[in-house]
C-alpha angles and dihedrals in degrees: 000000000000121000119250114258112239118207113238112261110279095016091119091053091049092050094047091048091051092052090050093050090049091052093047092051090052090053092049088051091053093046092051089060090056129076118255115293094259094050100050125118120233091263091048092050090050089052093049089049093052091050093050092045092058095050094043093051086054090049092052092051091044092053095042089054101037108015099116091047091048092054090047091053090050094049101036093251091321092301089121123060109217122186117223097268092048092047097053090045090052091048092052090054099042098038109033111210097019095099133358121278125241091256091053092048091048089054090049092048090057089064135075112255090255092055098051127107092228098241091155087078086072088057088050091054091047096047095043088059096046091049092047092056112095088215106042096032100064089043093055092046093052089046090057090054092064116105114263120248088242092058092045088053093052096041098090091050093048095047089050101043104020091223136093121169117198130174096267106014132047115201121196129170113214128164090346094308121117102215111202110191118189106222111178086128095170096058107033093255091297105174123244134157092280092057094046091054091045093047093050089049092050093046089051092051094049094050094045098045108093089205091067119084103163132024128219127193122195139153121250132228115291132229091194107123095238094050105025111162095009127112116241127188103204143321091205124230115013100244092191087059091048092047089051092051095250099121111086133192095231104030098044118010099041099028090054093054098039095035123044097000091048089051094051087058104036104017132231119311114240121182126200143078093294091061096061091116098049130006093213138047110231132184133179120261137209128192126200117199124207124179098342149340106211127181110325089016090061090044090055093054090065093072100049123103091227135006129202123191137189112243093241094055130096142199130223140162104198094186094141092049091050095041097226134105113264100236112250088335089109090055098049108026095070090049092051102037108016132263098273097050090044090057092045089054101039103033100027099035096235115180115217118208119212090239093058117100090237089062090073086071088063104032128044094206135021117194137165112279094248090054097050097092093058095041089052094053091050092047096055091052090058090061093049100098134112093237095050095078093052094047096046087051091056093044092052091047091052095043099040115019112201090239093055089048092049093051090048093050091049092060093038091058090057101039091046093052089054093045092054089066102036112128091233092054092049089049095046099046089048089055095041098041095084096037119091117229 
């Protein structure tokens, strides 16, 4: 009786990866024979979609079966901590056909959103599986909590001077308070990738500087013609940038949630003997809303320890109007405001004025605009206490367990990648891109 032949360790992964690479190469050959995406006829679009569908079904099966091993291969058994952009780049090199290469993404980035092939959907498939993994997912989330190299480079200057001015964020330390002022005055603090990078840098600096005890986020004065001289909190995602193809899944939509917003909630990850009592450095945060907090601005409010608002301001999450998923807003708004109101706001586009009773579910204090400065200063003092950090840590753990957040973000990575290329989104952003909010 002959002994059974056992395949060498990893042989099944190699075979599956080779099959995936061959399938992706066939799709590329089919697409080369077609005109660019924006110039295709209905029949040609259907042919491209069918080609993509076959390869994507194979990618889904590949990641469902091998996702954790793929992640371990890319991170040397989780010995390396790769951020999102580094992870997808490593995957493109190690597993051809699994996600788009840097060259393919660069070509996509040169096109308007409506003219793209939609290769970020493949990143969504990959990252959904990684985040779903109970092994890989937590490791990736922790990796995204590490301070950025840019922040570490600016930290000595900030601790010495208490001031860092970036293109879209001004950070000043005064009386133990890190004051983050959103200063994209020309576009009402509409978020793009520049602002996400600046915000993560500022949040890192505020958390790492021992001279900071409390954080404050507020919008600066605008030069936009409709709001000149007024403070504005945020107009949400920059629709002009989305229309132009400059809002990416990894660099904006996922980095925003897992980067600076994740750090507002969970702190910045520090590693070493001095961090034995807690792996992260956390601090309490206050937000002050002037004029409006739209879309991503309203999402952001859901993670602050306290929110103040001027009485003439309003909140909205126009996700249905824009056609995309409002970040982790679907996870958090129902918990904060209740399921019915969350559906009215997210699905129905309801705008909530600060003077409405429901606004007290989103803001702790509403004051007249001329009184907001004084109210903010009093508010940050309320959070300046040694027991505040421990209690906010326990509140966040109870309200948003890391495993719940991980599962949500896994599906968000995939659903948002699909939404970026929905025909309704492409039509809407084209229509809204030139219209001021």
